[in-house]
Structures are given as structure tokens and as C-alpha cells.
C-alpha positions in Angstrom: -250.2 98.0 -92.2 -250.2 97.5 -95.9 -253.8 96.8 -96.8 -252.7 94.6 -99.5 -251.2 92.1 -96.9 -254.4 92.1 -94.9 -255.7 89.8 -97.7 -252.6 87.4 -97.6 -253.2 84.5 -95.8 -250.3 82.2 -94.4 -250.8 78.8 -93.2 -248.0 77.8 -90.6 -247.8 74.1 -89.6 -245.1 73.1 -87.0 -245.8 70.8 -84.1 -244.2 73.1 -81.5 -247.2 75.2 -80.2 -244.9 78.1 -78.7 -242.9 78.3 -82.0 -246.4 78.7 -83.9 -247.5 81.4 -81.3 -244.3 83.5 -82.1 -244.4 83.1 -85.9 -248.4 83.9 -85.7 -247.7 87.0 -83.8 -244.9 88.2 -86.1 -247.2 87.6 -89.1 -250.2 89.0 -87.5 -247.9 92.2 -86.5 -246.7 92.7 -90.1 -250.1 92.6 -91.8 -250.7 89.0 -92.5 -253.4 86.5 -91.4 -251.8 83.5 -89.7 -253.4 80.4 -89.5 -251.6 78.0 -87.2 -251.5 74.2 -87.3 -249.8 72.3 -84.8 -251.0 68.7 -86.3 -249.5 67.6 -89.5 -252.3 65.3 -90.1 -254.9 68.1 -90.0 -252.7 70.4 -92.3 -254.2 69.0 -95.4 -257.7 69.5 -94.1 -256.9 73.1 -93.3 -255.2 74.1 -96.5 -258.5 73.1 -98.2 -260.5 75.3 -95.5 -258.2 78.3 -95.5 -256.9 78.3 -99.0 -253.7 80.0 -98.0 -251.6 82.1 -100.2 -248.5 81.0 -98.9 -247.6 77.7 -96.7 -244.8 77.5 -94.0 -243.9 73.8 -93.1 -241.8 72.7 -90.3 -239.8 69.8 -92.1 -239.5 67.5 -88.9 -242.8 66.6 -87.5 -244.3 63.4 -85.8 -246.7 61.5 -88.2 -245.8 63.2 -91.7 -242.9 65.4 -92.1 -243.2 69.2 -94.0 -241.9 67.4 -97.2 -244.4 64.6 -97.3 -247.1 67.3 -96.7 -245.6 69.7 -99.3 -245.7 66.6 -102.0 -249.3 66.1 -100.9 -250.2 69.9 -101.5 -248.6 69.9 -104.8 -250.7 66.9 -105.9 -253.8 68.8 -105.6 -254.4 71.2 -108.7 -255.7 74.1 -106.8 -252.6 74.5 -104.7 -250.0 73.4 -107.6 -248.4 77.2 -107.6 -249.2 77.9 -103.5 -245.8 78.9 -102.5 -244.3 76.7 -99.9 -241.4 77.7 -97.4 -239.9 75.1 -95.2 -238.8 75.7 -91.9 -236.1 73.8 -90.5 -233.1 73.5 -88.0 -231.5 70.5 -89.7 -229.9 72.5 -92.4 -226.7 74.6 -91.7 -227.6 77.5 -93.9 -230.9 79.5 -94.9 -232.9 79.5 -98.2 -231.6 76.1 -99.1 -233.0 74.8 -102.4 -235.0 71.6 -102.1 -236.0 68.8 -104.4 -239.1 69.9 -106.9 -240.7 66.8 -106.1 -241.3 67.5 -102.7 -243.2 70.9 -103.8 -240.8 73.0 -101.3 -238.4 75.2 -103.1 -237.1 77.4 -100.0 -235.9 76.7 -96.5 -235.6 79.0 -93.8 -233.2 77.9 -91.2 -234.3 78.0 -87.5 -233.7 79.8 -85.3 -234.6 82.9 -87.3 -235.5 86.5 -86.8 -238.9 87.4 -87.5 -237.9 90.0 -90.3 -236.2 87.3 -91.8 -239.4 85.5 -92.0 -241.1 88.2 -93.5 -238.4 89.2 -95.9 -238.6 85.2 -97.2 -242.4 85.6 -97.5 -242.2 88.8 -99.3 -239.5 87.4 -101.6 -241.6 84.4 -102.4 -244.8 86.3 -103.1 -242.8 88.6 -105.4 -241.5 85.6 -107.4 -244.9 84.4 -107.5 -246.5 87.6 -108.8 -243.6 87.9 -111.3 -244.5 84.4 -112.6 -248.3 85.1 -112.9 -247.4 88.7 -115.0 
């Protein structure tokens, strides 16, 4: 495992507990620290507690959608630049650009292979690093 990845925390928000378990296992197995939240209403409290490096949001959840959560995350100055990756089964393709107002710039279409998720996260982190440098 890459020691740098062990410091990278990924907050995963999805109401499907089985999906959360699979994604968390894939992230943990790839050297990331996964924090799973199955209630969108708790997600905003968890982001404050966890301070993740990346957020994965399911777009369709009861209560609040991933887009609404992304928008609320972006309104918090300390998380304005935290990369957000939407996870959805409602779009026909992957890596769909989404309106900036929601704070979500990338979408990975479900179902996906774990390696696709890891590649998407690494791509987002590389872009984030390039912007900082």
C-alpha cells in the first residue's frame, strides 16, 4: 500500500448499506480511509467531524439528494475545494459533468468496477494537487 494514501480520507454517502460496504472495502483495500454514512441527513455532520479529502455522494437518496448535499458542502468555506464525486445510476454514461452550482463536478455511473472508482478518485486528487501547485 502507498503510505500517502493511508492519510487520504474518503467520506462515502449512500443510503444503500450493501453498496456502502462494498465501496468501503474497495477503498480500504486500496489504502484509503473510508468513512461510510448511510443517512444523507447525517452526512453534513460527518463532514465536519471527519474533514475528508474526497467526498463520494449518491445522487438519489431519501431526504436530501447528493446534489443538495454537494451544494451545502460547497457553501462551507473549509470544504469549498474538497473534491466531490457523484455516484449515480440515473445517467447513461460515466464522468458526466454536472452544474457547478451543486458543487459536484464529476459523476461515476453505477454499476462500476472498483478499479474505476479508484481511478476516478486518483484523477480527481491529481487535478486538485495540480490546482494547488
